[in-house]
C-alpha positions as CSV (number, residue, x, y, z in Angstrom):
1,M,1.7,39.4,-10.1
2,R,2.6,38.3,-6.2
3,E,0.8,38.7,-3.6
4,E,1.1,37.4,0.6
5,L,-1.2,35.0,1.3
6,Y,-2.0,33.1,4.9
7,D,-3.8,30.0,4.1
8,E,-5.8,29.1,7.0
9,R,-5.1,25.6,6.8
10,V,-1.0,25.9,7.5
11,D,0.5,27.6,10.2
12,V,2.8,29.9,8.2
13,P,2.3,32.9,6.0
14,R,4.1,32.5,2.2
15,T,4.2,33.8,-0.4
16,A,2.3,32.3,-3.5
17,P,0.9,32.5,-6.9
18,L,-2.4,33.5,-7.3
19,S,-2.9,29.9,-8.9
20,A,-2.1,28.7,-5.3
21,D,-4.6,31.2,-3.8
22,L,-7.2,29.9,-6.6
23,A,-6.7,26.0,-5.4
24,A,-7.1,27.0,-1.7
25,S,-10.5,28.3,-2.7
26,Q,-11.3,25.1,-5.1
27,P,-9.8,22.5,-2.7
28,W,-11.5,19.8,-5.1
29,K,-9.7,20.1,-8.2
30,A,-6.5,20.0,-6.4
31,F,-8.1,17.0,-4.4
32,T,-8.4,15.1,-7.6
33,L,-5.2,15.5,-8.7
34,L,-3.8,14.6,-5.8
35,V,-5.7,11.7,-6.0
36,V,-4.8,10.5,-9.2
37,T,-0.6,10.6,-8.0
38,Y,-2.2,8.4,-5.2
39,F,-3.5,6.3,-7.5
40,I,-0.3,5.6,-9.9
41,T,1.7,4.5,-6.9
42,I,-0.9,1.8,-5.8
43,V,-1.2,1.0,-9.2
44,D,2.6,0.0,-9.5
45,F,2.5,-2.5,-6.5
46,T,0.6,-5.2,-8.6
47,I,1.4,-4.1,-12.1
48,V,4.2,-6.0,-13.1
49,N,2.9,-9.3,-11.2
50,V,1.3,-10.4,-14.0
51,A,4.3,-9.5,-16.3
52,L,6.4,-11.8,-14.5
53,P,6.9,-14.5,-16.7
54,T,7.2,-12.5,-19.9
55,I,10.1,-9.8,-18.6
56,G,11.9,-13.3,-17.4
57,R,11.4,-15.0,-21.0
58,E,12.7,-11.5,-22.3
59,L,15.5,-10.2,-20.2
60,R,16.3,-13.8,-19.0
61,F,16.3,-13.3,-15.8
62,P,17.3,-16.4,-13.6
63,E,14.3,-17.9,-11.5
64,S,15.7,-16.7,-8.5
65,G,15.4,-12.8,-9.8
66,L,12.6,-12.7,-10.6
67,Q,10.7,-11.8,-7.6
68,W,12.7,-8.9,-7.4
69,L,10.8,-7.2,-9.7
70,V,8.5,-7.0,-7.2
71,T,10.4,-6.7,-4.1
72,A,12.9,-4.1,-4.8
73,Y,9.9,-2.0,-4.9
74,G,8.2,-2.9,-1.8
75,L,11.4,-2.8,0.1
76,T,12.3,0.9,-1.0
77,F,8.6,1.8,-0.3
78,A,8.3,0.9,3.1
79,G,11.7,1.3,3.9
80,F,11.4,5.3,3.5
81,L,7.6,5.9,3.8
82,L,8.4,7.7,7.5
83,L,11.0,9.5,6.3
84,G,9.1,10.7,3.3
85,G,6.2,12.1,5.9
86,R,8.7,13.8,7.9
87,A,10.7,15.4,4.8
88,A,7.4,16.6,3.8
89,D,6.4,17.9,6.8
90,L,9.8,19.7,7.3
91,L,10.8,20.7,3.9
92,G,7.1,21.6,2.4
93,R,4.3,19.0,1.3
94,R,4.2,19.9,-2.3
95,R,8.2,20.3,-3.1
96,V,8.5,16.8,-1.5
97,L,5.4,15.7,-3.8
98,M,7.0,17.2,-6.7
99,A,10.5,15.6,-6.0
100,G,9.2,12.0,-6.4
101,L,6.7,12.4,-8.6
102,A,10.0,14.0,-10.8
103,V,11.8,10.7,-9.5
104,F,8.7,8.1,-9.9
105,T,8.4,9.6,-13.9
106,A,12.2,9.2,-14.5
107,S,12.7,5.6,-13.2
108,S,9.3,4.5,-15.0
109,L,11.0,5.8,-18.1
110,A,13.9,4.2,-17.7
111,G,12.4,0.9,-16.9
112,G,10.8,1.1,-19.6
113,L,14.1,1.6,-21.5
114,A,16.1,-1.4,-19.6
115,S,17.5,-4.0,-21.4
116,S,19.4,-6.0,-18.4
117,D,17.4,-7.5,-15.3
118,T,19.8,-5.8,-13.0
119,F,19.1,-2.1,-14.3
120,L,15.2,-3.0,-14.7
121,I,15.6,-4.3,-10.5
122,V,17.1,-1.2,-10.0
123,M,14.9,1.3,-11.2
124,R,12.0,-0.5,-9.4
125,G,13.7,0.3,-6.3
126,I,14.1,4.0,-7.7
127,Q,10.6,3.6,-8.1
128,G,9.6,2.5,-4.7
129,L,11.9,5.8,-3.5
130,G,9.7,7.8,-5.6
131,A,6.8,7.0,-4.3
132,A,7.2,6.6,-0.9
133,L,8.2,10.8,-1.6
134,V,5.0,11.4,-3.0
135,L,2.4,9.4,-1.1
136,P,2.7,10.9,2.4
137,A,3.1,14.1,0.8
138,A,-0.3,14.2,-0.6
139,L,-1.9,12.8,1.9
140,S,-0.9,15.2,4.4
141,I,-1.8,17.9,1.9
142,V,-5.2,16.8,1.6
143,T,-5.8,16.8,5.0
144,N,-4.4,20.2,5.8
145,M,-7.0,21.0,3.0
146,F,-9.7,20.2,4.9
147,A,-10.8,20.6,8.6
148,E,-11.6,17.6,9.9
149,G,-15.4,16.5,9.9
150,A,-17.6,15.6,7.3
151,E,-15.5,17.3,4.6
152,R,-12.6,15.3,5.5
153,N,-14.3,12.2,5.7
154,K,-15.8,13.0,1.7
155,A,-12.2,13.3,1.0
156,L,-10.9,10.7,3.1
157,G,-13.9,8.5,2.1
158,I,-12.8,8.6,-2.0
159,W,-8.7,8.6,-1.0
160,G,-9.6,5.0,0.9
161,G,-11.5,3.8,-2.0
162,V,-9.1,4.9,-4.8
163,G,-6.4,2.9,-2.5
164,A,-8.6,-0.7,-2.4
165,L,-9.1,-0.2,-6.3
166,G,-5.6,0.7,-7.5
167,G,-4.0,-2.7,-6.3
168,T,-6.4,-4.6,-8.6
169,V,-6.8,-2.3,-11.3
170,G,-3.2,-2.5,-11.6
171,L,-4.0,-6.4,-12.1
172,L,-5.8,-5.8,-15.2
173,A,-4.0,-2.9,-16.3
174,G,-1.0,-5.5,-16.5
175,G,-2.5,-8.0,-18.1
176,L,-4.3,-5.4,-21.2
177,L,-0.7,-4.2,-21.6
178,V,1.2,-6.8,-21.4
179,T,-1.5,-9.0,-23.9
180,Y,-2.1,-6.0,-26.5
181,A,1.2,-3.7,-26.4
182,G,4.2,-5.3,-24.0
183,W,6.0,-5.3,-21.1
184,R,8.0,-2.2,-21.7
185,Y,4.3,-0.3,-21.5
186,I,3.9,-1.1,-17.5
187,F,6.6,1.4,-17.3
188,F,5.5,3.5,-20.3
189,F,2.0,3.8,-18.9
190,N,3.4,6.4,-15.5
191,V,5.6,8.5,-17.9
192,P,2.7,10.8,-19.6
193,I,0.7,10.9,-16.2
194,G,3.5,12.1,-13.8
195,V,4.3,14.9,-16.8
196,A,0.9,16.0,-16.4
197,A,1.0,16.1,-12.8
198,L,4.5,17.6,-12.6
199,V,2.8,20.7,-14.3
200,L,-0.2,21.1,-13.2
201,V,0.8,20.4,-9.3
202,P,2.7,23.8,-9.2
203,R,-0.8,25.6,-10.2
204,M,-3.4,23.8,-8.8
205,V,-1.9,23.0,-5.3
206,P,-1.0,24.9,-2.2
207,E,2.0,24.6,-0.4
208,S,2.1,24.0,3.4
209,F,4.5,23.5,6.6
210,S,4.6,22.3,9.8
211,G,4.6,25.8,10.7
212,S,5.5,25.0,15.1
213,G,8.7,23.6,16.5
214,P,12.2,23.4,15.7
215,R,12.7,22.8,12.1
216,R,15.9,20.2,12.8
217,Y,16.2,16.9,11.1
218,D,16.3,13.5,13.1
219,A,19.3,11.7,11.2
220,W,19.7,9.1,13.7
221,G,16.1,8.5,14.0
222,A,16.1,8.3,10.0
223,V,18.5,5.5,9.2
224,S,18.0,3.4,12.5
225,V,14.0,2.9,11.1
226,T,14.6,3.4,7.6
227,A,17.9,0.6,7.9
228,S,15.1,-1.7,10.2
229,L,12.5,-1.8,7.8
230,L,14.5,-2.7,5.5
231,V,15.9,-5.2,6.6
232,L,12.7,-6.7,8.2
233,V,11.2,-6.4,4.7
234,Y,14.3,-8.2,3.1
235,A,14.3,-10.4,5.8
236,I,10.8,-11.5,5.3
237,S,11.0,-11.7,1.7
238,Q,13.8,-13.8,1.4
239,A,12.6,-16.5,4.5
240,P,10.6,-18.7,2.0
241,V,13.7,-19.0,-0.1
242,A,16.5,-19.3,2.8
243,G,14.3,-20.9,5.6
244,W,13.0,-19.3,8.0
245,T,15.1,-21.3,10.6
246,A,18.2,-20.3,8.6
247,F,21.1,-18.7,10.6
248,R,21.2,-16.0,7.5
249,T,16.9,-15.4,8.2
250,V,17.1,-15.3,12.3
251,A,20.4,-13.3,12.4
252,M,18.5,-10.3,10.0
253,L,15.3,-10.5,11.6
254,A,16.8,-9.8,15.2
255,G,19.1,-7.5,13.3
256,G,16.2,-5.5,11.8
257,V,14.4,-4.9,15.8
258,A,18.1,-4.4,17.4
259,L,17.4,-1.4,14.8
260,F,13.7,-0.7,15.7
261,V,14.4,-0.6,19.2
262,L,17.3,1.7,19.1
263,F,14.8,3.7,16.9
264,L,12.3,4.3,20.0
265,V,15.3,4.9,22.3
266,V,16.5,8.0,19.8
267,E,12.9,9.1,19.6
268,T,12.5,9.4,23.3
269,R,15.7,11.1,23.6
270,V,15.6,13.9,20.7
271,S,13.9,17.4,20.8
272,A,12.4,16.7,16.9
273,P,11.9,12.7,16.8
274,L,11.2,11.8,13.2
275,L,8.1,10.1,14.9
276,P,6.3,11.5,17.7
277,L,6.0,8.8,19.7
278,R,2.7,10.7,21.3
279,L,0.8,10.1,18.0
280,F,0.2,6.5,19.7
281,R,-1.4,8.3,22.6
282,L,-4.6,8.6,20.0
283,G,-6.3,5.5,20.5
284,S,-7.5,6.3,16.8
285,V,-4.2,6.4,15.6
286,A,-2.9,3.6,16.9
287,G,-5.7,1.2,16.6
288,S,-5.9,2.2,12.7
289,N,-2.8,1.2,12.5
290,A,-3.0,-1.7,13.8
291,V,-5.6,-2.7,11.4
292,G,-3.9,-0.8,8.6
293,F,-1.0,-3.8,9.4
294,L,-3.8,-6.7,10.0
295,L,-5.1,-5.5,5.8
296,G,-2.1,-6.3,4.8
297,T,-1.4,-9.3,6.5
298,S,-5.0,-10.5,5.2
299,F,-6.1,-8.8,1.8
300,L,-3.1,-8.0,-0.1
301,T,-1.5,-11.4,0.7
302,F,-5.1,-12.5,-1.1
303,V,-4.7,-11.0,-4.0
304,F,-0.9,-12.6,-4.2
305,V,-2.3,-16.0,-3.2
306,G,-5.0,-16.0,-5.7
307,T,-3.4,-14.3,-8.6
308,L,-0.5,-17.2,-8.2
309,Y,-3.8,-19.8,-7.9
310,M,-5.9,-18.6,-10.8
311,Q,-2.4,-18.6,-13.5
312,Q,-0.8,-21.8,-12.1
313,V,-3.9,-23.9,-11.2
314,L,-7.0,-22.7,-13.4
315,G,-4.5,-21.8,-16.0
316,F,-6.0,-18.2,-16.2
317,S,-4.1,-15.6,-18.9
318,A,-2.7,-12.5,-17.2
319,L,-5.8,-10.7,-19.1
320,A,-8.1,-13.4,-17.5
321,T,-7.1,-12.9,-14.1
322,G,-6.9,-8.8,-13.5
323,A,-10.3,-9.0,-15.0
324,A,-11.2,-12.3,-12.4
325,W,-10.1,-9.1,-9.7
326,M,-12.5,-6.5,-11.2
327,T,-14.9,-8.3,-9.5
328,A,-13.1,-7.2,-5.9
329,S,-12.6,-3.8,-7.3
330,V,-15.9,-2.7,-8.4
331,T,-17.6,-3.9,-5.4
332,S,-15.4,-1.7,-3.4
333,L,-15.9,1.3,-5.6
334,A,-19.6,0.8,-5.2
335,C,-19.8,0.8,-1.7
336,A,-16.9,3.7,-0.6
337,N,-20.3,6.1,-0.9
338,L,-21.6,4.3,1.8
339,S,-18.7,3.6,4.0
340,Q,-17.8,7.2,4.3
341,R,-21.8,8.3,5.1
342,L,-21.4,5.4,7.8
343,V,-18.0,6.3,9.1
344,T,-19.5,10.0,9.9
345,K,-22.6,9.2,11.0
346,T,-21.2,6.6,13.4
347,S,-17.4,6.0,14.0
348,P,-14.2,4.7,12.1
349,R,-14.2,1.8,14.5
350,L,-17.6,0.2,14.0
351,V,-17.4,0.4,9.8
352,M,-13.5,-0.7,9.7
353,V,-14.7,-3.6,12.5
354,F,-17.7,-4.3,10.1
355,G,-14.9,-4.3,6.8
356,M,-12.3,-6.4,8.3
357,A,-15.0,-9.0,9.3
358,L,-16.5,-9.2,5.8
359,I,-12.7,-9.4,4.3
360,G,-11.9,-12.3,6.9
361,A,-15.1,-14.4,5.7
362,G,-14.9,-13.6,2.4
363,I,-11.0,-15.1,2.5
364,L,-12.7,-18.5,4.3
365,W,-15.3,-18.5,2.2
366,A,-12.5,-18.6,-1.0
367,A,-10.6,-21.2,0.9
368,L,-13.6,-23.6,1.4
369,C,-14.4,-23.5,-2.2
370,L,-10.3,-24.2,-3.7
371,P,-10.4,-28.0,-2.7
372,N,-13.8,-28.1,-5.1
373,Q,-12.0,-26.8,-8.4
374,A,-9.1,-28.0,-10.9
375,P,-7.7,-27.2,-14.4
376,S,-10.8,-29.4,-15.5
377,N,-13.7,-28.5,-13.8
378,G,-12.8,-24.8,-12.1
379,S,-15.3,-22.0,-12.8
380,F,-14.6,-18.8,-11.3
381,W,-17.9,-17.4,-11.6
382,R,-19.6,-20.5,-9.8
383,D,-17.1,-21.3,-6.8
384,L,-15.1,-17.7,-6.3
385,A,-16.7,-14.5,-7.6
386,A,-18.7,-14.6,-4.1
387,P,-16.0,-14.6,-2.0
388,F,-14.3,-12.5,-4.0
389,F,-17.6,-10.0,-3.8
390,V,-17.4,-10.2,-0.2
391,A,-13.6,-9.2,0.6
392,G,-13.9,-6.3,-2.0
393,M,-16.8,-5.3,0.0
394,G,-15.2,-5.4,3.0
395,T,-11.8,-3.2,1.6
396,A,-14.4,-0.3,0.9
397,F,-15.1,-0.2,4.6
398,T,-11.6,-0.6,5.8
399,F,-9.7,1.6,4.1
400,I,-11.7,4.4,4.4
401,P,-12.0,4.7,8.3
402,T,-8.7,3.5,8.4
403,S,-7.9,6.1,6.6
404,I,-9.7,8.5,8.5
405,G,-8.9,7.2,11.9
406,A,-4.9,6.8,11.6
407,L,-5.3,11.2,11.3
408,A,-7.9,11.8,13.3
409,G,-7.0,14.6,16.0
410,V,-3.1,14.2,14.7
411,A,-1.9,18.1,14.6
412,E,-1.2,19.6,11.4
413,R,2.5,19.6,12.1
414,D,2.4,16.0,12.1
415,A,0.1,15.4,9.2
416,G,3.0,14.0,6.6
417,V,4.7,11.4,9.5
418,A,0.8,10.1,10.4
419,S,0.3,9.3,6.7
420,G,3.5,7.9,6.0
421,L,3.0,5.6,9.2
422,L,-0.3,4.9,8.1
423,N,0.7,3.1,4.4
424,T,4.2,2.1,6.6
425,A,2.0,-0.6,8.7
426,Q,-0.3,-1.8,5.5
427,N,2.7,-2.3,3.6
428,F,4.5,-3.8,6.0
429,G,1.6,-6.0,6.9
430,G,1.5,-7.2,3.3
431,A,5.2,-7.8,3.2
432,I,5.1,-10.1,6.4
433,G,1.6,-11.8,4.8
434,V,3.3,-12.4,1.3
435,A,6.0,-14.0,2.6
436,V,4.5,-16.1,5.2
437,A,1.7,-17.2,2.9
438,S,4.2,-18.6,0.7
439,S,5.9,-20.3,2.9
440,I,2.9,-21.8,3.9
441,A,1.6,-23.0,0.4
442,A,4.8,-23.9,-0.9
443,S,5.8,-26.8,2.6
444,Y,2.3,-28.0,2.4
445,A,2.6,-28.3,-1.4
446,H,5.9,-30.2,-0.9
447,T,4.6,-32.5,1.7
448,L,1.6,-33.2,-0.7
449,A,3.5,-33.7,-3.7
450,Q,5.9,-36.2,-1.9
451,H,2.8,-38.4,-1.0
452,G,2.0,-39.0,-4.7
453,D,-0.8,-35.9,-5.3
454,A,-0.6,-34.2,-8.7
455,A,0.7,-31.3,-9.6
456,A,-2.5,-29.5,-9.5
457,V,-4.1,-31.3,-6.0
458,A,-0.9,-30.2,-4.1
459,L,-0.8,-26.0,-5.3
460,T,-4.6,-26.2,-4.3
461,G,-3.9,-27.6,-0.6
462,G,-1.1,-25.1,0.3
463,F,-2.8,-22.4,-1.4
464,T,-5.9,-23.2,0.7
465,R,-3.8,-23.5,3.7
466,A,-2.3,-20.1,3.3
467,L,-6.1,-18.4,2.8
468,V,-6.8,-19.8,5.8
469,V,-3.6,-18.2,7.6
470,C,-5.0,-14.3,5.3
471,G,-8.6,-15.3,6.7
472,L,-8.0,-15.7,10.3
473,S,-5.3,-12.7,10.1
474,G,-8.3,-10.5,8.9
475,L,-10.7,-11.5,11.5
476,A,-7.7,-10.6,14.1
477,A,-8.3,-7.1,13.4
478,I,-11.7,-7.2,15.1
479,P,-10.8,-7.2,18.7
480,V,-7.8,-5.7,17.9
481,A,-9.9,-2.2,17.0
482,F,-12.2,-2.9,19.8
483,A,-9.7,-2.9,22.3
484,L,-7.2,0.1,21.2
485,I,-9.9,2.4,19.6
486,R,-12.1,4.1,21.4
487,R,-15.6,5.3,20.4
488,R,-15.7,8.2,18.6
489,R,-18.5,9.8,16.3
């Protein structure tokens, strides 16, 4: 039996099964399912990192090609997020969510069955495309299921806590699966979750559209911004290998910037832009995205550098490295509820400033501890656990208010693209941070090695310099937040 519905959280009448009406009346059940879909896309950012040596040996990856298992996912994810967000607004958020889940699940299954390096890299890229459809669609559905205020803050508080938890859980899950099941199960892990979500989403999640404005597609805007992000992320990811001053690097960076300028020009001239520039008139949107970018350059890069340090200098196994990062994850999860309450009682700006201060301080503390460590006397619990706790606490007080602030005051018709914009900022910041940190660490370690320092000492020196830059970028978010975000309860 079908009936005509009008959901108060969307602008357009729709025909839907009674199960969708039930989902609308019980949004927290639908929210739980959406959080699970979000979680698997975040976990996939890092779950493959600790398995890279094993995959390289079994599939005979060339040394220069192994990094593409990480880069391919990040390239397509960052490049298609804005397009995925606008597609969700125009085509239907639940519809795009299901399409993304289907792509993500199928490519995960194919990746687990891969028998060559090239095929696995291609599947990782398609996984990133699926995630770019899932994430903004899911977040915009959440935004439209809850009215702005305490209920939405509670939902986005949980959402931000899951985001902070996902990356480090990926490291632990990757270590467990590689150790006890094999690297292929890193990909098979997503399949039953994706299939279950595809079955449950039509029954639990209500459909919603952008109900006002022309339904036109900004083809030039989509092509220019996607190409711009792809070129920039690719150039930055390759710069540590090719050199920052190499002609190829400079030419690609210039081309990426030119494409982005073209995108901005297009957005000012079309009637239905992919990214409505009016969003940046909201100080909370502009400021939260700027802080989100610096969150990527600091904490997401910290995870990358810290993982390499523990494996290459301290000799940690994949499982031990993932377990070490759980100190940050557990602390973040424990503080998530407090962060959400503080945002509701004070303002997103104050809470995210506090969070970024903790992240910056925790990373700089870790940088100070690294020179005291060596493979013979290094101790995680003595020297690094406390900085990890501090930085992990900071993620709870940053991911949550940036998620809330980036969507505060955004009209329902723009919820998808605003969600995509925030995640683009965070992941683009992570891509830049990793590239810069890799370049700093490699160049300084090479200098120390030329002066006769032992390999472990040279690597430690390089990682220390990289973490100092990460920590300072985290602290830079404090004046940015105060400058761009107006005080708002």
